[in-house]
C-alpha positions, 0 to 999 in steps of 0.5 A: 475432498470435493468439498475442501476443492470447491471451497478453496476455488471459492476462496480464490474467486473471492480474493481475485474479485477483492483484488480487482476491486482493490485495483479499480478503486485504486485507479479511479482514486489517483490521476496518472498524467503520464498514462502508466496505467492505461494497461489497468482496463476495467473489465480486464481482458486479460489477467490483473496480474499482468497490469503495469506494476503489479505482481501476484504470487502466480499468474491469475493469483492474488496481488501480493506487490504494487510498484508504482515508483516515479510515475508522477501520479497525482492525487490523495493516498490511493482508495481501495488498498484495503480490498487487496488482503494479500498485499505485502509490498506497497512502493508509491515513492517518487510520485506527487501524492499528497493528503494524510495516510489512513489511519486503518492502513494496517487493515491490510493484514500482511503488509511487509513493506510500505515505501511513500518516500518523496511524495508531498504527504502531510498531517500526523501518522500517530495511529496509522501503523499501531497494528502493522505486525508483520511490517519490516520497512516503513519509508516516510521520508522526504514528505511534510508528516508532522506532530510526534513520531509515535512511540508504537513504531518502535515496538512493531516485532518486525520493523527493521527499516525505518526513515522519517527524515525530511520531514516536520516531526516535532519532539524527540525519537521514541526510545522504544 
């Protein structure tokens, strides 16, 4: 029993350290002109679960939600999110982010909701969401995405909300 407890504690420490690296890399990769992320101090003097826009299952536990809509954040798609291995909800809507969505976004294994509407993202999303098997909500609307709407999105087993309106997609909506 004691070895199981040690393993559980070790896994918690590793997860928390990974989340810390995730948020540190996230913050360093974007600009925050309204200083909303000023509470994100590294090394933290309190739990990262108390950072603005960050939600955890329990205090001092792993990050499950990053909720940063309408903050005027600028720059490319934030780096480091793959290190938040328990992230389920990501809302970066109504900011001024640009560039492309990484093709490995589904490296976040439990991603349920991905909302980046009303930014300036561009490029193709042909392979970005192919393996997001837990994804329920995908909102890419009001950006500058182009190319075809990937047919693979239609076969994501849990997808119930899907919005790609007000982009520059071409072709037809896949039947799948």
